[in-house]
PAKE-926656 format. One record per residue (C-alpha): residue number from 1; x, y, z. Coordinates in pm, 1 decimal. Example, Ala and Ser with C-alpha at 12.3 -4.5 7.8 and 13.67 -1.06 7.14 Angstrom:
2
[1; [1230.0; -450.0; 780.0]]
[2; [1367.0; -106.0; 714.0]]
END
This chain:
449
[1; [5663.5; -2617.7; -724.8]]
[2; [5279.7; -2538.0; -676.1]]
[3; [5171.8; -2166.5; -694.6]]
[4; [4995.5; -2043.2; -410.8]]
[5; [4748.1; -1752.3; -475.1]]
[6; [4640.9; -1545.9; -192.8]]
[7; [4308.1; -1429.2; -183.8]]
[8; [4257.8; -1054.1; -120.5]]
[9; [3952.4; -986.1; 148.0]]
[10; [3824.8; -588.2; 178.3]]
[11; [3662.7; -521.0; 506.6]]
[12; [3546.0; -160.7; 635.3]]
[13; [3755.4; 24.2; 877.1]]
[14; [3600.0; -66.1; 1230.0]]
[15; [3633.7; 297.3; 1323.9]]
[16; [3366.6; 376.7; 1030.1]]
[17; [3102.2; 204.5; 1304.2]]
[18; [3205.1; 442.1; 1556.5]]
[19; [3196.4; 749.9; 1354.1]]
[20; [2853.8; 669.9; 1229.3]]
[21; [2725.1; 610.9; 1583.8]]
[22; [2876.6; 920.0; 1709.8]]
[23; [2732.7; 1118.7; 1438.3]]
[24; [2401.0; 1002.7; 1513.1]]
[25; [2419.8; 1069.1; 1872.0]]
[26; [2521.8; 1430.5; 1831.5]]
[27; [2298.3; 1498.3; 1577.1]]
[28; [1997.1; 1377.4; 1805.5]]
[29; [2157.6; 1538.1; 2118.9]]
[30; [2241.0; 1867.9; 1982.3]]
[31; [1917.1; 1957.1; 1796.7]]
[32; [1724.4; 2084.2; 2073.9]]
[33; [1997.3; 2330.1; 2190.6]]
[34; [2020.1; 2491.8; 1828.0]]
[35; [1615.8; 2455.8; 1749.2]]
[36; [1382.6; 2756.0; 1803.6]]
[37; [1163.9; 2566.9; 2054.3]]
[38; [881.0; 2810.8; 1997.3]]
[39; [852.0; 2665.5; 1648.4]]
[40; [985.4; 2311.1; 1651.9]]
[41; [949.2; 2046.9; 1857.0]]
[42; [1246.0; 1770.8; 1916.7]]
[43; [1318.4; 1403.7; 2055.6]]
[44; [1383.7; 1599.7; 2411.6]]
[45; [1112.4; 1865.6; 2418.5]]
[46; [971.5; 1818.3; 2756.6]]
[47; [682.5; 2016.6; 2650.0]]
[48; [518.3; 1683.7; 2506.2]]
[49; [206.5; 1583.3; 2700.8]]
[50; [258.5; 1229.9; 2900.0]]
[51; [-39.7; 1081.1; 2673.9]]
[52; [176.0; 1154.5; 2365.8]]
[53; [495.7; 1015.4; 2507.0]]
[54; [300.2; 699.1; 2599.0]]
[55; [155.0; 679.3; 2266.8]]
[56; [471.5; 733.8; 2094.6]]
[57; [672.6; 466.4; 2305.9]]
[58; [403.9; 198.5; 2252.3]]
[59; [373.3; 261.5; 1867.7]]
[60; [761.3; 267.9; 1798.0]]
[61; [773.5; -28.6; 2019.0]]
[62; [542.4; -232.4; 1819.3]]
[63; [709.0; -65.4; 1501.7]]
[64; [1055.6; -183.5; 1600.1]]
[65; [916.8; -520.0; 1671.9]]
[66; [792.7; -539.5; 1329.1]]
[67; [1125.9; -414.5; 1194.0]]
[68; [1324.6; -691.2; 1366.4]]
[69; [1080.4; -926.8; 1237.2]]
[70; [1120.8; -801.5; 866.3]]
[71; [1506.6; -777.5; 913.0]]
[72; [1507.0; -1120.3; 1042.0]]
[73; [1388.9; -1291.5; 735.2]]
[74; [1562.0; -1056.6; 486.1]]
[75; [1903.9; -1142.6; 640.8]]
[76; [1821.3; -1503.1; 727.4]]
[77; [1608.1; -1602.2; 399.0]]
[78; [1886.8; -1590.0; 142.3]]
[79; [2149.4; -1762.9; 379.4]]
[80; [1859.4; -2033.3; 408.9]]
[81; [1819.1; -2090.6; 60.0]]
[82; [2185.3; -2112.9; -4.2]]
[83; [2204.8; -2372.9; 278.5]]
[84; [1935.3; -2591.4; 115.0]]
[85; [2126.1; -2568.8; -213.3]]
[86; [1901.3; -2320.3; -429.1]]
[87; [2050.6; -2226.1; -759.4]]
[88; [2058.2; -1861.6; -879.4]]
[89; [1746.7; -1950.5; -1106.8]]
[90; [1578.8; -2044.6; -845.5]]
[91; [1639.6; -1740.9; -609.9]]
[92; [1537.8; -1507.0; -920.2]]
[93; [1221.1; -1715.9; -921.7]]
[94; [1147.3; -1654.7; -532.4]]
[95; [1205.3; -1287.5; -599.9]]
[96; [969.6; -1275.4; -886.7]]
[97; [694.0; -1447.2; -711.1]]
[98; [748.3; -1221.7; -430.3]]
[99; [719.3; -898.3; -632.0]]
[100; [425.7; -1040.3; -794.3]]
[101; [246.3; -1124.1; -471.0]]
[102; [330.0; -761.0; -353.8]]
[103; [192.8; -593.5; -697.4]]
[104; [-135.5; -817.9; -757.2]]
[105; [-235.6; -840.1; -370.2]]
[106; [-35.9; -603.7; -170.8]]
[107; [-144.5; -306.8; -381.1]]
[108; [-482.2; -362.1; -232.6]]
[109; [-390.8; -364.6; 127.8]]
[110; [-350.1; -35.9; 180.9]]
[111; [-704.6; 27.5; 50.6]]
[112; [-811.2; -250.7; 287.7]]
[113; [-671.6; -91.6; 555.8]]
[114; [-840.5; 251.1; 481.3]]
[115; [-1171.8; 59.3; 486.2]]
[116; [-1156.7; -173.0; 786.0]]
[117; [-898.0; 7.6; 993.7]]
[118; [-506.0; 11.4; 1025.8]]
[119; [-499.8; -189.7; 1337.3]]
[120; [-661.8; -490.2; 1195.4]]
[121; [-438.5; -486.7; 892.2]]
[122; [-115.6; -423.6; 1102.1]]
[123; [-234.0; -740.3; 1301.4]]
[124; [-258.3; -941.9; 949.8]]
[125; [120.6; -866.5; 948.2]]
[126; [204.5; -1056.9; 1265.1]]
[127; [-31.1; -1337.4; 1184.8]]
[128; [153.6; -1370.8; 847.4]]
[129; [467.0; -1390.7; 1024.8]]
[130; [355.9; -1635.9; 1293.5]]
[131; [207.8; -1852.6; 997.4]]
[132; [548.1; -1870.5; 840.3]]
[133; [741.6; -1935.2; 1139.0]]
[134; [495.4; -2238.7; 1216.4]]
[135; [480.2; -2351.7; 852.5]]
[136; [876.4; -2351.5; 842.9]]
[137; [909.2; -2550.7; 1175.6]]
[138; [695.1; -2816.7; 1017.3]]
[139; [825.4; -2821.6; 655.2]]
[140; [1122.4; -2657.4; 635.9]]
[141; [1271.4; -2611.4; 281.7]]
[142; [948.6; -2740.6; 125.6]]
[143; [743.2; -2429.8; 255.5]]
[144; [953.4; -2181.6; 48.3]]
[145; [680.5; -2061.6; -198.5]]
[146; [418.6; -2024.8; 75.1]]
[147; [679.9; -1847.8; 291.5]]
[148; [817.2; -1621.2; 11.6]]
[149; [424.9; -1520.5; -75.0]]
[150; [328.4; -1447.7; 311.2]]
[151; [648.4; -1262.9; 352.6]]
[152; [623.3; -1023.4; 45.7]]
[153; [241.7; -970.3; 158.7]]
[154; [378.3; -888.3; 499.5]]
[155; [620.4; -651.7; 375.1]]
[156; [379.8; -463.7; 169.2]]
[157; [168.4; -432.5; 487.0]]
[158; [482.2; -308.0; 705.2]]
[159; [550.3; -29.3; 435.3]]
[160; [191.2; 89.5; 416.5]]
[161; [-10.9; 40.6; 721.2]]
[162; [235.8; 160.3; 1015.2]]
[163; [278.7; 501.8; 883.9]]
[164; [-79.2; 551.0; 803.5]]
[165; [-173.7; 390.7; 1176.8]]
[166; [87.1; 663.5; 1337.5]]
[167; [-118.3; 954.4; 1144.7]]
[168; [-471.8; 811.3; 1234.8]]
[169; [-355.6; 774.9; 1603.6]]
[170; [-224.0; 1140.6; 1623.6]]
[171; [-513.8; 1282.8; 1491.8]]
[172; [-770.1; 1074.9; 1704.0]]
[173; [-588.7; 1134.0; 2008.0]]
[174; [-549.6; 1500.2; 1979.0]]
[175; [-165.0; 1526.9; 1969.8]]
[176; [-10.5; 1819.4; 1827.7]]
[177; [50.6; 1773.7; 1486.8]]
[178; [383.1; 1925.4; 1449.4]]
[179; [509.3; 1593.4; 1635.0]]
[180; [417.6; 1407.7; 1322.3]]
[181; [757.1; 1508.2; 1183.6]]
[182; [955.8; 1376.9; 1469.0]]
[183; [736.0; 1021.5; 1467.5]]
[184; [827.6; 1001.3; 1113.7]]
[185; [1188.6; 1031.2; 1137.8]]
[186; [1193.7; 838.9; 1446.4]]
[187; [1029.6; 523.6; 1245.5]]
[188; [1324.3; 551.1; 983.5]]
[189; [1554.4; 561.7; 1274.7]]
[190; [1418.6; 315.0; 1479.2]]
[191; [1363.2; 72.3; 1170.6]]
[192; [1731.7; 94.8; 1062.3]]
[193; [1867.5; -4.6; 1411.6]]
[194; [1597.3; -281.9; 1435.8]]
[195; [1728.8; -423.5; 1128.6]]
[196; [2080.9; -418.9; 1212.9]]
[197; [1967.9; -574.3; 1548.3]]
[198; [1790.6; -833.9; 1348.7]]
[199; [2133.4; -921.1; 1191.1]]
[200; [2270.9; -955.0; 1532.3]]
[201; [1985.5; -1186.6; 1629.6]]
[202; [1994.8; -1399.7; 1341.7]]
[203; [2385.9; -1455.3; 1374.2]]
[204; [2315.5; -1548.0; 1745.8]]
[205; [2049.2; -1785.7; 1681.1]]
[206; [2224.4; -1985.7; 1397.2]]
[207; [2547.8; -1982.8; 1584.2]]
[208; [2856.6; -2185.5; 1472.2]]
[209; [2641.9; -2531.3; 1385.0]]
[210; [2410.3; -2433.1; 1107.7]]
[211; [2251.6; -2754.9; 1094.9]]
[212; [2120.4; -2734.0; 1449.3]]
[213; [2085.5; -2360.9; 1450.6]]
[214; [1920.0; -2301.3; 1130.9]]
[215; [1554.9; -2364.6; 1269.8]]
[216; [1621.1; -2110.9; 1552.6]]
[217; [1488.2; -1815.0; 1381.9]]
[218; [1154.4; -1975.5; 1276.8]]
[219; [1095.5; -2009.7; 1665.8]]
[220; [1204.2; -1637.5; 1752.9]]
[221; [974.7; -1522.8; 1460.7]]
[222; [696.5; -1696.2; 1637.7]]
[223; [743.9; -1567.0; 1961.7]]
[224; [802.5; -1205.8; 1854.4]]
[225; [482.6; -1262.8; 1635.8]]
[226; [275.7; -1343.1; 1924.0]]
[227; [431.8; -1058.3; 2122.8]]
[228; [289.1; -828.0; 1843.8]]
[229; [-36.3; -980.8; 1838.9]]
[230; [-107.0; -963.9; 2213.1]]
[231; [36.0; -576.1; 2226.0]]
[232; [-182.5; -466.3; 1920.4]]
[233; [-515.0; -637.6; 2032.5]]
[234; [-485.4; -506.6; 2394.6]]
[235; [-338.9; -180.9; 2309.7]]
[236; [-555.9; 18.6; 2082.9]]
[237; [-938.8; 36.8; 1954.0]]
[238; [-1060.5; 159.5; 1627.5]]
[239; [-1358.6; 199.1; 1444.9]]
[240; [-1431.5; 223.8; 1065.4]]
[241; [-1706.7; 476.8; 943.0]]
[242; [-1650.0; 482.9; 590.2]]
[243; [-1872.5; 265.1; 354.1]]
[244; [-1734.6; 121.5; 29.2]]
[245; [-1916.3; 348.4; -200.4]]
[246; [-1810.0; 666.5; -16.6]]
[247; [-1447.0; 529.3; 15.0]]
[248; [-1440.0; 486.5; -390.1]]
[249; [-1595.8; 837.0; -453.7]]
[250; [-1363.3; 989.6; -207.7]]
[251; [-1063.6; 800.8; -369.9]]
[252; [-1151.2; 888.9; -737.9]]
[253; [-1174.2; 1257.4; -637.7]]
[254; [-902.1; 1332.7; -378.0]]
[255; [-631.1; 1116.6; -526.2]]
[256; [-705.6; 1062.3; -907.3]]
[257; [-852.7; 1405.9; -942.0]]
[258; [-515.4; 1581.3; -782.8]]
[259; [-205.4; 1658.9; -986.5]]
[260; [14.9; 1709.1; -693.5]]
[261; [-87.3; 1352.0; -535.2]]
[262; [32.8; 1206.7; -856.0]]
[263; [333.9; 1409.1; -820.0]]
[264; [389.2; 1261.6; -471.4]]
[265; [306.5; 899.2; -606.4]]
[266; [550.2; 919.0; -887.7]]
[267; [835.0; 1029.6; -630.4]]
[268; [748.0; 780.2; -388.3]]
[269; [759.0; 485.2; -664.1]]
[270; [1084.6; 590.2; -809.1]]
[271; [1242.2; 589.0; -430.3]]
[272; [1088.0; 236.3; -380.0]]
[273; [1208.4; 110.0; -708.6]]
[274; [1562.4; 250.1; -610.9]]
[275; [1557.9; 64.6; -270.8]]
[276; [1427.8; -245.6; -432.6]]
[277; [1719.3; -242.4; -707.3]]
[278; [1999.6; -149.0; -469.6]]
[279; [1932.9; -470.7; -245.3]]
[280; [1894.3; -682.1; -554.6]]
[281; [2218.4; -570.7; -706.4]]
[282; [2441.0; -440.8; -425.2]]
[283; [2616.5; -778.9; -359.5]]
[284; [2686.9; -888.8; -707.7]]
[285; [2825.7; -501.0; -766.7]]
[286; [3066.4; -522.0; -471.7]]
[287; [3219.8; -867.4; -578.4]]
[288; [3246.9; -781.6; -957.0]]
[289; [3633.0; -738.6; -936.4]]
[290; [3681.7; -1091.5; -782.4]]
[291; [3806.8; -960.1; -420.1]]
[292; [3669.9; -1140.7; -114.4]]
[293; [3405.5; -892.3; 63.6]]
[294; [3242.9; -961.4; 391.1]]
[295; [2873.7; -820.3; 327.4]]
[296; [2791.9; -893.1; 672.9]]
[297; [3025.8; -621.3; 783.6]]
[298; [2915.5; -357.0; 525.4]]
[299; [2541.7; -406.4; 613.5]]
[300; [2546.8; -236.8; 946.9]]
[301; [2722.5; 47.7; 786.2]]
[302; [2475.9; 102.6; 522.5]]
[303; [2179.3; 96.8; 784.1]]
[304; [2406.8; 323.8; 1024.6]]
[305; [2417.6; 594.1; 722.2]]
[306; [2035.5; 560.1; 679.4]]
[307; [1995.8; 600.6; 1047.3]]
[308; [2217.2; 915.9; 1013.7]]
[309; [2026.7; 1029.8; 748.3]]
[310; [1717.4; 1028.1; 931.8]]
[311; [1839.3; 1223.7; 1202.1]]
[312; [1941.8; 1502.1; 943.9]]
[313; [1565.6; 1560.9; 870.2]]
[314; [1468.4; 1732.5; 1192.9]]
[315; [1759.3; 1983.9; 1134.2]]
[316; [1665.7; 2060.4; 777.6]]
[317; [1283.8; 2070.9; 828.5]]
[318; [1234.8; 2216.0; 1186.1]]
[319; [1587.2; 2325.8; 1292.0]]
[320; [1713.8; 2694.7; 1336.6]]
[321; [1734.7; 2697.1; 942.2]]
[322; [1465.7; 2523.5; 810.4]]
[323; [1412.3; 2460.7; 441.1]]
[324; [1121.2; 2386.3; 228.3]]
[325; [1060.6; 1989.2; 212.2]]
[326; [1036.8; 2004.6; -149.5]]
[327; [1358.9; 2190.1; -195.3]]
[328; [1544.8; 1927.6; 11.6]]
[329; [1383.2; 1672.8; -186.5]]
[330; [1509.9; 1776.7; -503.7]]
[331; [1846.5; 1807.6; -411.6]]
[332; [1855.6; 1466.2; -231.1]]
[333; [1685.9; 1279.7; -541.3]]
[334; [1963.9; 1449.4; -759.8]]
[335; [2244.7; 1333.2; -550.7]]
[336; [2099.1; 975.9; -564.5]]
[337; [2046.9; 984.5; -930.4]]
[338; [2424.2; 1078.7; -972.6]]
[339; [2495.8; 811.5; -729.4]]
[340; [2346.9; 517.9; -962.6]]
[341; [2486.7; 727.8; -1275.7]]
[342; [2817.9; 633.1; -1119.8]]
[343; [2757.2; 288.5; -1015.8]]
[344; [2611.0; 205.9; -1365.1]]
[345; [2940.6; 293.4; -1523.5]]
[346; [3060.4; -44.7; -1395.9]]
[347; [3302.9; 139.9; -1114.7]]
[348; [3436.7; -154.7; -913.1]]
[349; [3653.9; 1.1; -669.7]]
[350; [3510.6; -142.6; -345.7]]
[351; [3596.9; 160.7; -94.2]]
[352; [3432.4; 403.7; -350.0]]
[353; [3128.6; 176.3; -404.8]]
[354; [3063.7; 148.6; -16.3]]
[355; [3093.2; 527.8; 0.4]]
[356; [2838.0; 562.1; -252.7]]
[357; [2604.8; 291.7; -92.4]]
[358; [2649.9; 466.3; 240.0]]
[359; [2553.8; 828.7; 54.9]]
[360; [2229.0; 633.2; -121.5]]
[361; [2126.6; 519.2; 224.9]]
[362; [2162.5; 848.1; 417.5]]
[363; [1956.2; 1026.7; 146.6]]
[364; [1698.1; 744.2; 168.8]]
[365; [1699.6; 830.0; 562.8]]
[366; [1593.9; 1173.1; 476.3]]
[367; [1362.3; 1112.0; 195.2]]
[368; [1123.1; 867.5; 331.9]]
[369; [1008.7; 1107.8; 647.0]]
[370; [1028.1; 1391.4; 382.8]]
[371; [760.1; 1222.3; 171.4]]
[372; [580.4; 1104.1; 454.8]]
[373; [552.8; 1465.2; 585.0]]
[374; [421.0; 1567.8; 225.0]]
[375; [159.9; 1303.6; 242.5]]
[376; [26.1; 1446.6; 544.5]]
[377; [-1.9; 1775.8; 389.4]]
[378; [-185.9; 1669.4; 71.3]]
[379; [-345.1; 1331.6; 145.1]]
[380; [-628.8; 1309.3; 345.4]]
[381; [-596.1; 1063.7; 638.0]]
[382; [-883.6; 816.5; 533.1]]
[383; [-728.9; 773.9; 204.3]]
[384; [-373.0; 757.2; 294.2]]
[385; [-317.2; 375.9; 285.4]]
[386; [-455.0; 334.9; -33.4]]
[387; [-227.1; 609.7; -182.9]]
[388; [86.0; 466.7; -47.7]]
[389; [-25.6; 138.1; -188.8]]
[390; [-75.1; 280.0; -546.2]]
[391; [256.5; 466.0; -505.9]]
[392; [432.3; 96.5; -450.8]]
[393; [259.4; -87.1; -750.3]]
[394; [478.3; 69.5; -1048.4]]
[395; [778.0; 17.2; -823.0]]
[396; [698.9; -345.7; -787.3]]
[397; [598.4; -384.4; -1151.0]]
[398; [915.3; -245.5; -1264.9]]
[399; [1144.5; -460.0; -1032.7]]
[400; [916.2; -758.3; -1131.5]]
[401; [991.1; -688.3; -1518.7]]
[402; [1356.5; -623.5; -1462.6]]
[403; [1426.6; -948.9; -1262.6]]
[404; [1243.1; -1133.4; -1563.2]]
[405; [1455.7; -961.0; -1814.3]]
[406; [1776.1; -1004.3; -1643.7]]
[407; [1738.9; -1320.6; -1459.1]]
[408; [1542.8; -1562.9; -1729.8]]
[409; [1586.4; -1395.8; -2039.5]]
[410; [1926.6; -1238.7; -2018.9]]
[411; [1810.6; -935.4; -2236.0]]
[412; [1953.9; -656.4; -1994.8]]
[413; [2298.7; -610.2; -1768.9]]
[414; [2313.9; -489.9; -1420.7]]
[415; [2434.9; -144.6; -1566.6]]
[416; [2074.0; -96.3; -1733.4]]
[417; [1910.0; -144.7; -1441.2]]
[418; [2101.8; 113.8; -1258.5]]
[419; [2085.4; 362.1; -1539.6]]
[420; [1702.8; 299.7; -1540.6]]
[421; [1686.6; 361.9; -1165.0]]
[422; [1896.9; 706.1; -1201.9]]
[423; [1660.4; 819.6; -1449.3]]
[424; [1375.7; 729.0; -1219.6]]
[425; [1570.3; 955.4; -937.6]]
[426; [1606.9; 1238.7; -1152.4]]
[427; [1246.6; 1224.0; -1283.6]]
[428; [1160.3; 1230.1; -893.4]]
[429; [1355.2; 1552.4; -855.0]]
[430; [1153.1; 1711.7; -1142.6]]
[431; [826.8; 1574.2; -968.2]]
[432; [940.7; 1756.1; -641.7]]
[433; [1033.7; 2081.8; -850.7]]
[434; [691.2; 2088.1; -987.1]]
[435; [515.9; 1993.2; -665.3]]
[436; [699.1; 2309.8; -528.3]]
[437; [541.3; 2535.0; -783.5]]
[438; [187.0; 2367.6; -751.3]]
[439; [205.1; 2321.8; -372.9]]
[440; [56.9; 2509.4; -84.0]]
[441; [137.0; 2870.9; -62.1]]
[442; [203.6; 2982.1; 215.4]]
[443; [328.8; 2678.1; 351.8]]
[444; [39.0; 2581.8; 595.8]]
[445; [-265.4; 2347.4; 601.2]]
[446; [-496.4; 2195.8; 818.0]]
[447; [-225.4; 1980.2; 976.8]]
[448; [-12.3; 2323.7; 1052.3]]
[449; [332.2; 2133.9; 943.9]]
END
């Protein structure tokens, strides 16, 4: 008699999706009724000028479009490699090449955007996606190298330039500077929602027939890229006034010469490193106990938690009981440090792991707009892109090193990577504590945040 072994399948409770959605809705909807409208703004503040609302809608549309394109490739890329029979070593090699491109070329894209203008470099983002889409339609799986390098550079552009562009446009058009905080958390919120939408779009385009549907995301990427190119070229104008010598002198004086900005660079590098390590290791960590896990069902939970974390930002920063940004970041980084410490101990209960992963993304949803707010306080707008690029360089270098050590030389285990990530997050908490002591007193600056 044969022995039948039933596989155990773990799936999140469907009510979790409804719970996260309702929490996000009530967090956004109830904030105006609890806020002191004389000191804070909100998404539903009707005191906003029509020009600002028009700018914010247009910008968030372009940013959401770019987020969908980023998510389309991140969701579809690994599936595509598996479908073409790529081995684990090849996938690690593709990841390593991508991070190497981001390190050696992407690091300078932020500085380039400061010098020639953010709109031109954001336009490069859509052009790169357009090239990849056309290239893959022509050459299919043989284009993996070119596509991976182009998409890595596009991701570097996405991380750096859209935030800088939003800040510069706020200042140029004379909008109230306190609305920047709203734009920051809305960017995180819309990015997370767009990434969920990209998963839905990718699944719908591929459909049940993989052989026929696998080329559909390429066509969708080309179409979205064309929309983005048209919208950017017709929507904004910009002029660059800095010379290369002036930029180099200002960067050396204001960025390299300010210890507070170095603390911000360190904190940003630590959170970017933790995000990179998470997306590399989250799937292997969940399946470590042998149970079958539907990662596609957990992915929306993680991004939903990130959306919820972004809606907490205005409550803590500009709500009825506002706190200093540095204080909130200290606690958020400490929580993340303990989250990775628990995961590093090879804990394998999937339900607990998913809870920890959601907590991680909720904190990330809060941390990203908080760091953007601090950059607005300390970093001149004309140097902002270069500063963010400089923050990403250590994170990309560290991830590349760990990928090579883990994937090729087998010198370290996943727990070691997670432990170093936890250490980095505790260091980021220390940086925020020191920044509070060295920061602006009272909590005022030219931007009046």
